[in-house]
MIPAKOL-280602 format. One line per field, with one value per residue (C-alpha): x, y, z; residue number from 0. Coordinates in nm, 4 decimals. Layout:
% MIPAKOL-280602
xx: (X,...);
yy: (Y,...);
zz: (Z,...);
seq: (NUM,...);
% end
This chain:
% MIPAKOL-280602
xx: (-5.6305,-5.5118,-5.7216,-6.0238,-6.0380,-6.0031,-6.2961,-6.4893,-6.4419,-6.5816,-6.8768,-6.8897,-7.2247,-7.3658,-7.4928,-7.3744,-7.0232,-6.9920,-7.0479,-6.7874,-6.5025,-6.3718,-6.3756,-6.1403,-5.9405,-5.8826,-5.7864,-5.5146,-5.3795,-5.3260,-5.1524,-4.9183,-4.8407,-4.7613,-4.5286,-4.3695,-4.2853,-4.1091,-3.9054,-3.8169,-3.6723,-3.5167,-3.3478,-3.2621,-3.0785,-2.8731,-2.7725,-2.6722,-2.4741,-2.6794,-2.7427,-2.7685,-2.9684,-3.3363,-3.3867,-3.5364,-3.7552,-3.8744,-3.9831,-4.1875,-4.3572,-4.4119,-4.5653,-4.8211,-4.9432,-5.0486,-5.2578,-5.5162,-5.4742,-5.2763,-5.2589,-5.1738,-5.4519,-5.6704,-5.5895,-5.5950,-5.9637,-6.0813,-5.9760,-6.0730,-6.4296,-6.4274,-6.2947,-6.5858,-6.8393,-6.7673,-6.7123,-7.0843,-7.1731,-6.9685,-6.6781,-6.4216,-6.5405,-6.6448,-6.5519,-6.3067,-6.3932,-6.2640,-6.3002,-6.4944,-6.3293,-5.9865,-6.1644,-6.3280,-6.5745,-6.4093,-6.5374,-6.4017,-6.2576,-5.9225,-5.8179,-5.4531,-5.3662,-5.0680,-4.9179,-4.5277,-4.3457,-4.6612,-4.5790,-4.4957,-4.7909,-5.0356,-4.9259,-4.9561,-5.2861,-5.4233,-5.2454,-5.4521,-5.7688,-5.7256,-5.8165,-5.7241,-5.4444,-5.5271,-5.4875,-5.5234,-5.8864,-6.0653,-6.2823,-6.4532,-6.4835,-6.6539,-6.9356,-7.0658,-7.4389,-7.5691,-7.6997,-7.3641,-7.2560,-7.4555,-7.2083,-6.8946,-6.6793,-6.8138,-6.6318,-6.8080,-6.6928,-6.5771,-6.2108,-6.0985,-5.7994,-5.6835,-5.4651,-5.3584,-5.1495,-5.1365,-5.3134,-5.1447,-4.9747,-5.1959,-5.4332,-5.7136,-5.5183,-5.4126,-5.7856,-5.9026,-5.5667,-5.7445,-6.0505,-5.9852,-5.8605,-6.2066,-6.4332,-6.7605,-6.7293,-6.6467,-6.8114,-7.1760,-7.2756,-7.2702,-7.6574,-7.7606,-7.4682,-7.5442,-7.9056,-7.9757,-8.2310,-8.2568,-8.2910,-8.6292,-8.6119,-8.5329,-8.4478,-8.0903,-8.2900,-8.4347,-8.1520,-7.9414,-8.1846,-8.1812,-7.8133,-7.7778,-7.9640,-7.7767,-7.3985,-7.4118,-7.5035,-7.1908,-6.8541,-6.7965,-6.5282,-6.6541,-6.4210,-6.4841,-6.2679,-6.1179,-6.2477,-6.1520,-6.0780,-6.4255,-6.5839,-6.4483,-6.5544,-6.7774,-6.5538,-6.6209,-6.9679,-7.0776,-6.8390,-6.9550,-7.2904,-7.2124,-7.0207,-7.3577,-7.5106,-7.1885,-7.1440,-7.1583,-7.0259,-6.8615,-6.4957,-6.3041,-6.5492,-6.3360,-6.3951,-6.1029,-6.0506,-5.8478,-5.7788,-5.6229,-5.4886,-5.5360,-5.2555,-5.2369,-4.9238,-4.6546,-4.2833,-4.0431,-3.7121,-3.3386,-3.4208,-3.1353,-3.2302,-3.6438,-3.7342,-4.0867,-4.3836,-4.7288,-4.9354,-5.3266,-5.4710,-5.6943,-5.9501,-5.7373,-5.4443,-5.3520,-4.9917,-4.6875,-4.3676,-4.0356,-3.7242,-3.3606,-3.4245,-3.1818,-3.3079,-3.6746,-3.8511,-4.2313,-4.4812,-4.8010,-5.0926,-5.3964,-5.6122,-5.3334,-5.4378,-5.1104,-4.7861,-4.4296,-4.1218,-3.7568,-3.5655,-3.2521,-3.3168,-3.4387,-3.7189,-3.9502,-4.3053,-4.5684,-4.9457,-5.1280,-5.4145,-5.6165,-5.3496,-5.4815,-5.1444,-4.8055,-4.4906,-4.1726,-3.8767,-3.5040,-3.5183,-3.2119,-3.4698,-3.3718,-3.6761,-4.0836,-4.2579,-4.6610,-4.7261,-4.6387,-4.8446,-5.2119,-5.3301,-5.6745,-5.7805,-5.4855,-5.5383,-5.1943,-4.8700,-4.5722,-4.2200,-3.9039,-3.5381,-3.5355,-3.1525,-3.1296,-3.4509,-3.4095,-3.7801,-4.1397,-4.2601,-4.5388,-4.2758,-3.9013,-3.8110,-3.5039,-3.6037,-3.3436,-3.5207,-3.4871,-3.8109,-4.0876,-4.4206,-4.7684,-4.9780,-5.2322,-5.5162,-5.5375,-5.6249,-5.6210,-5.4513,-5.1717,-5.3777,-5.4712,-5.8528,-5.8656,-5.5174,-5.5865,-5.2323,-4.9407,-4.5840,-4.2427,-3.9467,-3.5891,-3.5220,-3.2097,-3.1758,-3.5030,-3.5401,-3.9224,-4.2351,-4.4001,-4.5690,-4.7499,-4.8541,-5.1434,-5.5159,-5.5719,-5.3337,-5.4748,-5.8098,-5.9012,-5.5750,-5.6172,-5.2842,-4.9456,-4.6352,-4.2641,-3.9840,-3.5948,-3.5811,-3.2428,-3.2778,-3.6478,-3.8077,-4.1740,-4.4494,-4.5986,-4.8810,-5.0336,-5.1595,-5.4792,-5.5616,-5.6548,-6.0174,-6.0194,-5.6591,-5.6700,-5.3073,-4.9932,-4.6534,-4.3454,-4.0009,-3.6473,-3.6772,-3.4186,-3.4349,-3.7898,-3.8871,-4.2362,-4.3628,-4.5659,-4.9019,-4.9074,-5.2671,-5.3638,-5.7105,-5.9792,-6.0286,-5.6866,-5.7052,-5.3339,-5.0405,-4.6779,-4.3924,-4.0419,-3.6742,-3.8478,-3.6536,-3.6901,-3.9818,-3.8810,-4.0733,-4.3945,-4.7172,-4.8588,-5.1885,-5.2579,-5.1470,-5.3289,-5.6603,-5.8102,-5.7505,-6.0853,-6.0854,-5.7497,-5.7133,-5.2956,-5.0407,-4.6822,-4.4124,-4.0543,-3.7193,-3.8816,-3.6441,-3.7396,-4.0754,-4.0884,-4.4327,-4.7979,-5.0606,-5.2483,-5.6128,-5.5767,-5.5756,-5.9573,-6.0742,-5.9701,-5.8039,-6.0986,-6.0737,-5.7401,-5.6988,-5.3086,-5.0109,-4.6835,-4.3755,-4.0129,-3.6537,-3.8137,-3.4779,-3.6516,-3.9931,-4.0723,-4.4281,-4.7410,-4.9652,-4.9036,-5.0168,-5.3765,-5.3731,-5.3543,-5.5254,-5.7992,-5.5873,-5.6310,-5.2689,-4.9588,-4.5869,-4.3709,-3.9850,-3.6334,-3.7475,-3.4983,-3.6391,-3.9657,-3.9812,-4.3799,-4.3934,-4.2121,-4.0726,-4.0956,-4.4642,-4.6468,-5.0413);
yy: (15.4836,15.6845,15.4467,15.4702,15.8525,15.8499,15.6278,15.8181,16.1216,15.9669,15.8932,16.2393,16.2942,16.0791,16.2384,15.9756,15.9633,16.3424,16.3609,16.0906,16.2084,16.5004,16.2891,16.0072,16.2771,16.3609,16.0466,16.0397,16.4028,16.2897,15.9306,16.1814,16.4038,16.1036,15.9682,16.2894,16.3092,16.0040,16.1135,16.4286,16.2567,16.0042,16.2832,16.4255,16.1313,16.0990,16.4707,16.4641,16.1596,15.9775,15.6647,15.4274,15.6740,15.6085,15.9182,16.1172,15.8298,15.8064,16.1764,16.0936,15.8113,15.9950,16.2736,16.0393,15.8524,15.9944,15.8048,15.6155,15.8345,15.6385,15.8714,15.5575,15.3429,15.6349,15.7142,15.3183,15.3040,15.6214,15.4765,15.1334,15.2646,15.5044,15.2291,14.9931,15.2360,15.3139,14.9350,14.8972,15.1509,14.9120,15.1563,14.9048,14.7258,14.9876,14.9696,15.1711,15.4546,15.3220,15.5330,15.3130,15.5129,15.3366,15.0019,15.0141,14.7146,14.4463,14.1648,13.8963,14.0772,14.1862,14.5330,14.4877,14.3625,14.1537,14.0738,14.0222,13.8550,13.6231,13.3060,13.0609,13.1840,13.1470,12.8135,12.6885,12.8158,12.6756,12.3420,12.3634,12.4541,12.1137,12.3106,12.0965,12.2461,12.3051,11.9945,11.7747,11.6022,11.8642,11.9869,11.6096,11.6281,11.9517,11.7966,11.5557,11.5073,11.7114,11.3483,11.1895,11.4364,11.2778,10.9906,11.2220,11.1827,11.3979,11.5561,11.6696,12.0707,12.3070,12.3360,12.6818,12.8286,13.1727,13.4260,13.6387,13.9573,14.3439,14.5719,14.6234,14.2905,14.1717,13.9645,14.0729,14.0697,13.6979,13.5763,13.8114,13.6096,13.2833,13.3518,13.4193,13.0668,12.9266,13.2041,13.0212,12.8558,13.1677,13.4733,13.4137,13.4293,13.0847,13.0744,13.1651,12.9387,12.6523,12.6485,12.8774,13.0589,13.3784,13.3583,13.5127,13.4352,13.7955,13.6053,13.4230,13.1070,13.0369,13.1404,12.8990,12.6618,12.6827,12.6953,12.3889,12.2084,12.3331,12.2932,11.9268,11.9058,12.0005,12.1090,12.5046,12.7673,13.0413,13.3760,13.5761,13.8931,14.1462,13.9603,14.2026,14.0730,14.1345,13.8948,13.6449,13.8588,13.6857,13.3636,13.2955,13.2511,13.4421,13.2854,12.9240,13.0740,13.1807,12.8437,12.6318,12.5370,12.4240,12.0864,11.7665,11.9236,11.7340,11.6913,11.9495,12.2396,12.5271,12.8410,13.0663,13.3710,13.6973,13.8094,14.1265,13.9948,14.2453,14.4518,14.6908,14.8394,14.8964,14.9346,15.0483,15.0223,15.0211,15.0131,15.1660,15.1373,15.2496,15.5452,15.5640,15.3889,15.3933,15.1929,15.0913,15.0927,14.8202,14.9208,14.7522,14.9528,15.1832,15.3225,15.3574,15.3890,15.5047,15.4682,15.4920,15.5014,15.7355,15.7192,15.7552,16.0790,15.9711,15.8181,15.7723,15.5965,15.8685,15.6634,15.5999,15.7654,15.7451,15.8171,15.8045,15.9592,15.9018,16.0390,16.2456,16.3318,16.6621,16.7035,16.4253,16.4568,16.2948,16.1963,16.1344,16.3480,16.1682,16.1654,16.2239,16.1436,16.2420,16.1812,16.3485,16.1969,16.2088,16.3955,16.6341,16.8884,17.2447,17.3928,17.2897,17.5366,17.5248,17.6188,17.2882,17.1089,16.9927,16.7781,16.8844,16.6319,16.6025,16.5908,16.4823,16.6457,16.5306,16.6627,16.5226,16.5150,16.6886,16.8385,17.0259,17.1983,17.5845,17.7034,17.6268,17.8726,17.9524,17.9687,17.9852,18.3335,18.1819,17.8420,17.5993,17.2853,17.1519,17.0669,16.8076,16.8848,16.6917,16.6900,16.9637,17.0071,17.3664,17.6549,17.4414,17.6300,17.5162,17.5286,17.2729,17.3140,17.0061,16.9611,16.9402,16.8036,16.9776,16.8359,16.9690,16.8152,16.7862,17.0295,17.1895,17.4390,17.5543,17.8967,17.9795,17.8414,18.1907,18.1082,17.7872,17.9089,18.1266,18.1014,18.0784,17.7869,17.6144,17.7033,17.3916,17.3303,17.1676,17.0640,17.2201,17.0622,17.2268,17.0810,17.1028,17.3347,17.5551,17.8223,17.8625,18.2285,18.1933,18.4172,18.3569,18.6421,18.4551,18.1587,18.3737,18.3632,17.9649,17.9419,17.5840,17.5006,17.2787,17.1763,17.3658,17.2551,17.4324,17.2756,17.2873,17.5907,17.8614,18.1504,18.2470,18.5824,18.6005,18.9046,19.1276,19.1473,18.7821,18.6312,18.2876,18.1373,18.0529,17.7295,17.6352,17.3305,17.1716,17.4628,17.3161,17.5486,17.3866,17.5613,17.7555,18.1254,18.4467,18.5423,18.8586,19.0642,18.8400,18.9361,18.6480,18.8198,18.9264,18.5857,18.3567,18.5627,18.4729,18.0887,17.9520,17.6079,17.5587,17.2146,17.1865,17.4136,17.2792,17.5567,17.4204,17.6122,17.9215,18.1848,18.5591,18.4996,18.6554,18.6659,18.5317,18.7335,18.5003,18.5855,18.4468,18.1013,18.1355,18.3619,18.3378,17.9854,17.8138,17.4824,17.4355,17.0825,16.9892,17.2893,17.1961,17.4642,17.3318,17.4857,17.8395,18.0176,18.3672,18.3347,18.4817,18.4616,18.3048,18.4375,18.1899,17.8855,17.9846,18.1065,17.7332,17.5388,17.4648,17.2826,16.9116,16.7770,17.0276,16.9948,17.2954,17.2431,17.3909,17.7486,17.8974,18.2422,18.1402,18.1661,18.1706,17.7901,17.5151,17.3283,17.0259,17.0712,16.7766,16.7393);
zz: (6.1498,5.8470,5.5776,5.8025,5.8345,5.4391,5.4250,5.6869,5.4494,5.1378,5.3676,5.5631,5.3733,5.6193,5.9329,6.1834,6.0102,5.9983,6.3816,6.4367,6.2054,6.4317,6.7084,6.5180,6.3776,6.7425,6.8906,6.5571,6.6779,7.0429,6.9078,6.6626,6.9702,7.1889,6.9096,6.8535,7.2411,7.2210,6.9133,7.0893,7.4181,7.1801,7.0182,7.3247,7.4587,7.1336,7.1343,7.4950,7.4475,7.7076,7.5069,7.7984,8.0368,8.0624,8.2705,8.0157,7.9009,8.2439,8.2717,7.9509,8.1118,8.4401,8.1868,8.0490,8.3522,8.6105,8.9421,8.7394,8.4336,8.1404,7.8307,7.6028,7.7084,7.7180,7.3286,7.2828,7.3857,7.2027,6.8723,6.9497,7.0212,6.7407,6.4908,6.6324,6.5939,6.1947,6.1572,6.2299,5.9853,5.7427,5.6648,5.7355,5.4380,5.2031,4.8535,4.7567,4.4925,4.1484,3.7981,3.5734,3.2538,3.3618,3.3089,2.9810,2.8792,2.6877,2.4507,2.2844,1.9436,1.9824,2.0405,1.9812,1.6159,1.7324,2.0441,2.1210,2.3867,2.4990,2.2625,2.5372,2.7468,2.4718,2.4047,2.7385,2.7867,2.4622,2.6024,2.9371,2.7558,2.5300,2.2422,1.9340,1.6884,1.3458,1.1205,1.3601,1.2141,1.4880,1.2128,1.1700,1.5670,1.5544,1.3125,1.5068,1.6116,1.9107,2.0166,2.0372,2.2910,2.5574,2.5487,2.6206,2.9267,3.2370,3.4845,3.8439,3.8314,3.5204,3.5783,3.6220,3.4431,3.5850,3.4330,3.7214,3.6953,3.7882,3.5213,3.2021,3.1799,2.8911,3.0546,2.8350,2.5154,2.5929,2.6138,2.3227,2.1173,2.2556,2.1279,1.7514,1.7495,1.6790,1.6596,1.5949,1.9436,2.1343,2.0518,2.1987,2.5494,2.7496,2.8029,2.4035,2.3009,2.4572,2.4290,2.1208,2.2951,2.4612,2.8271,2.9507,3.3000,3.5253,3.8613,3.9584,4.0454,3.7222,3.5227,3.7045,3.6566,3.2821,3.2819,3.4562,3.2177,2.9322,3.0502,3.0176,2.6823,2.4701,2.5813,2.6447,2.7244,2.9702,2.9616,3.2483,3.1908,3.4681,3.7791,4.0485,4.4481,4.5644,4.3772,4.6330,4.9409,5.2382,5.1964,4.8882,4.8932,4.5763,4.3788,4.4597,4.4179,4.0460,3.9800,4.1302,3.7838,3.6440,3.7523,3.5746,3.2819,2.9656,2.9908,2.8157,2.9195,3.0734,3.2979,3.1832,3.4193,3.3981,3.7712,3.9197,4.2715,4.5686,4.5568,4.8437,4.8147,4.4993,4.5680,4.2979,4.4490,4.3421,3.9848,3.7959,3.4274,3.4853,3.3453,3.3323,3.4964,3.4351,3.6687,3.5949,3.9777,4.0863,4.3589,4.6250,4.5505,4.8547,4.8120,4.5962,4.6896,4.4798,4.6070,4.4607,4.0834,3.9425,3.6031,3.6662,3.5403,3.4861,3.7224,3.5843,3.8023,3.7974,4.0529,4.3563,4.6635,4.8697,4.7139,4.8908,4.6928,4.7831,4.4990,4.4233,4.0336,3.9191,3.6256,3.7903,3.6114,3.8147,3.6813,4.0240,4.0551,4.2804,4.5589,4.8891,5.0885,4.9666,5.1286,4.9640,5.1734,5.1226,4.7814,4.6674,4.5255,4.5926,4.5338,4.4963,4.2402,4.3587,4.0321,3.8905,4.1360,4.0568,4.3384,4.3885,4.6389,4.8443,5.2469,5.3627,5.2750,5.4486,5.3470,5.5231,5.5362,5.2061,5.3037,4.9965,4.9840,5.0281,4.8939,4.8934,4.6275,4.3880,4.0991,4.0059,3.8773,3.6929,3.5428,3.6261,3.5364,3.9144,3.9807,4.0513,3.8623,3.8886,3.5510,3.5723,3.3387,3.1428,3.3941,3.6829,3.9994,4.2315,4.5545,4.7660,4.8657,5.0573,5.2403,5.6189,5.7365,5.6433,5.7846,5.7344,5.9084,5.9128,5.6030,5.7510,5.4437,5.4090,5.4174,5.3203,5.2725,5.2565,4.9411,5.0423,5.4257,5.3015,5.3169,4.9200,4.9265,5.2178,5.3147,5.5124,5.6723,6.0400,6.1376,6.0909,6.2180,6.1366,6.3042,6.2489,5.9913,6.1116,5.8654,5.8195,5.8429,5.9222,5.8481,6.1773,6.1597,5.8672,6.1244,6.2170,5.8419,5.8823,6.0648,6.0887,6.2180,6.5544,6.5974,6.5394,6.6750,6.5879,6.7013,6.6656,6.4496,6.6082,6.3666,6.3969,6.5083,6.6992,6.6530,6.9339,6.7324,6.6397,6.6623,6.6494,6.5402,6.8090,6.6259,6.7807,6.9959,7.0639,7.0431,7.0801,7.1044,7.1440,7.0495,6.7965,6.8099,7.0068,7.2007,7.3399,7.1094,7.1537,7.3702,7.5319,7.5893,7.2628,7.1025,7.3883,7.4850,7.1458,7.2200,7.3565,7.2354,7.3539,7.5006,7.5380,7.5640,7.5591,7.5909,7.6211,7.5695,7.4211,7.5276,7.5651,7.7445,8.0554,8.1897,8.0998,8.3076,8.5298,8.4446,8.0887,8.2686,8.4071,8.1730,7.7940,7.8321,8.0367,7.7983,7.9024,8.0261,8.0083,8.0367,8.0009,8.0624,8.0892,8.0286,7.9698,8.1080,8.0944,8.2241,8.5642,8.6286,8.4989,8.7710,9.0883,9.1672,9.2112,8.8343,8.6989,9.0107,8.7701,8.5051,8.5156,8.4174,8.4817,8.4385,8.4917,8.5807,8.4719,8.4528,8.7123,8.7316,8.8277,9.1816,9.2409,9.2010,9.3090,9.0659,8.9446,8.9705,8.8683,8.8775);
seq: (0,1,2,3,4,5,6,7,8,9,10,11,12,13,14,15,16,17,18,19,20,21,22,23,24,25,26,27,28,29,30,31,32,33,34,35,36,37,38,39,40,41,42,43,44,45,46,47,48,49,50,51,52,53,54,55,56,57,58,59,60,61,62,63,64,65,66,67,68,69,70,71,72,73,74,75,76,77,78,79,80,81,82,83,84,85,86,87,88,89,90,91,92,93,94,95,96,97,98,99,100,101,102,103,104,105,106,107,108,109,110,111,112,113,114,115,116,117,118,119,120,121,122,123,124,125,126,127,128,129,130,131,132,133,134,135,136,137,138,139,140,141,142,143,144,145,146,147,148,149,150,151,152,153,154,155,156,157,158,159,160,161,162,163,164,165,166,167,168,169,170,171,172,173,174,175,176,177,178,179,180,181,182,183,184,185,186,187,188,189,190,191,192,193,194,195,196,197,198,199,200,201,202,203,204,205,206,207,208,209,210,211,212,213,214,215,216,217,218,219,220,221,222,223,224,225,226,227,228,229,230,231,232,233,234,235,236,237,238,239,240,241,242,243,244,245,246,247,248,249,250,251,252,253,254,255,256,257,258,259,260,261,262,263,264,265,266,267,268,269,270,271,272,273,274,275,276,277,278,279,280,281,282,283,284,285,286,287,288,289,290,291,292,293,294,295,296,297,298,299,300,301,302,303,304,305,306,307,308,309,310,311,312,313,314,315,316,317,318,319,320,321,322,323,324,325,326,327,328,329,330,331,332,333,334,335,336,337,338,339,340,341,342,343,344,345,346,347,348,349,350,351,352,353,354,355,356,357,358,359,360,361,362,363,364,365,366,367,368,369,370,371,372,373,374,375,376,377,378,379,380,381,382,383,384,385,386,387,388,389,390,391,392,393,394,395,396,397,398,399,400,401,402,403,404,405,406,407,408,409,410,411,412,413,414,415,416,417,418,419,420,421,422,423,424,425,426,427,428,429,430,431,432,433,434,435,436,437,438,439,440,441,442,443,444,445,446,447,448,449,450,451,452,453,454,455,456,457,458,459,460,461,462,463,464,465,466,467,468,469,470,471,472,473,474,475,476,477,478,479,480,481,482,483,484,485,486,487,488,489,490,491,492,493,494,495,496,497,498,499,500,501,502,503,504,505,506,507,508,509,510,511,512,513,514,515,516,517,518,519,520,521,522,523,524,525,526,527,528,529,530,531,532,533,534,535,536,537,538,539,540,541,542,543,544,545,546,547,548,549,550,551,552,553,554);
% end
């Protein structure tokens, strides 16, 4: 689904895609929420030491299924329906954007004066091509008359010799080296080389007719450099159509192809001595993952879209300016300096299990060199103009993200999730400055202090507050009365909340479809059962001071 959303984003200028994209994101949000709920119950079972007890998971099951309504089935149905609509628009097979400047046009002339380490491969390719070695009398054979070639042995189809490998390993250089062996035979394009005339036809059928008439007259070597996997799309029909005229050719004719396989993910893991990696991305590459490479200090892959990093060293430099998804996991970084980041098209940022991370800030006041840097252009900013999803979880020592949580830094943010950050102080009043925020989820952050004047943006559709600090000064009316688009409100283990005015449910929160209130020890009133009668899905339990509603209450 993430890849489908990424493809839809590139087509968002198309009206029909623009209409479906918000619905697709909403379905993904619901799926994420469901997984988060399961993870919460899983962690709850683990902490309480009831690994053999199924009751928490049964509670979760009952919460997601009620009568004929099944939330899991509903999410699957919505995602399937939206996916099929986008597939009809051709997005499933959409060609990824690719910067042609990274794939320059190649010729038969060598660009490297000398190559090293490919001697065996070069000899093997020459052997497979059947190219005679110098001094074997080959020159006299090449001087035979053209009439004699009609008696040469023939083969039904031209053999194809592929040279396969990821970008940068030397496929093109190897092919260029071969062309230098007998340059007079390899420097002309195929038709002109075979016929001695320029092709004047302007349609494929005429060109293939001419080619079919010429290929049987003499032996040839045709080199196709940098054939990408999409050349074999449509079950190989395009390739077979191209090779159609190359039949009944003289024995010894060869088609040499350099080919980049359809690599979707590259994993670099447990490489103890690797210090620097440069990856030239084929269009099919979607993700690079780097794990446990203790000496790596530099990674360059300007066109990759998704990057997952698990590293322990400091001073890591990255040139991946086209990233749309970045996941930092199990890092030993003590801080993140935003001034060193240049990720202008980043849409998803996920930071997790960084046990030493204490600050996410604009700059480090006293430089220590313990940082993560992304290559940046001169005068570029450290902001994230396209970032829509931010997740920070299980960073137990994290104290501040003040410099990140600003409208200047996150002008397009739609989803913020912060979980299990034990020491985090959050400037909660800043959430109002995000005009596109749809989902806010805060869980397991006990040091937060919710201010009385805190206001949330009217764009908010899902609000989750669970075990996240002191609400004693929090004003429910001030915070909730602005949420006219809110569809789901989840409040669990929220200490300090005493009451929620009953008139809010029917007036300001008229879009609310789901309400979950659990383990709120100080909550006395929410306005009575009549106030929440119009909410479609309801769960209230384990609020000992709230006598006005019989608990547990399910709907």
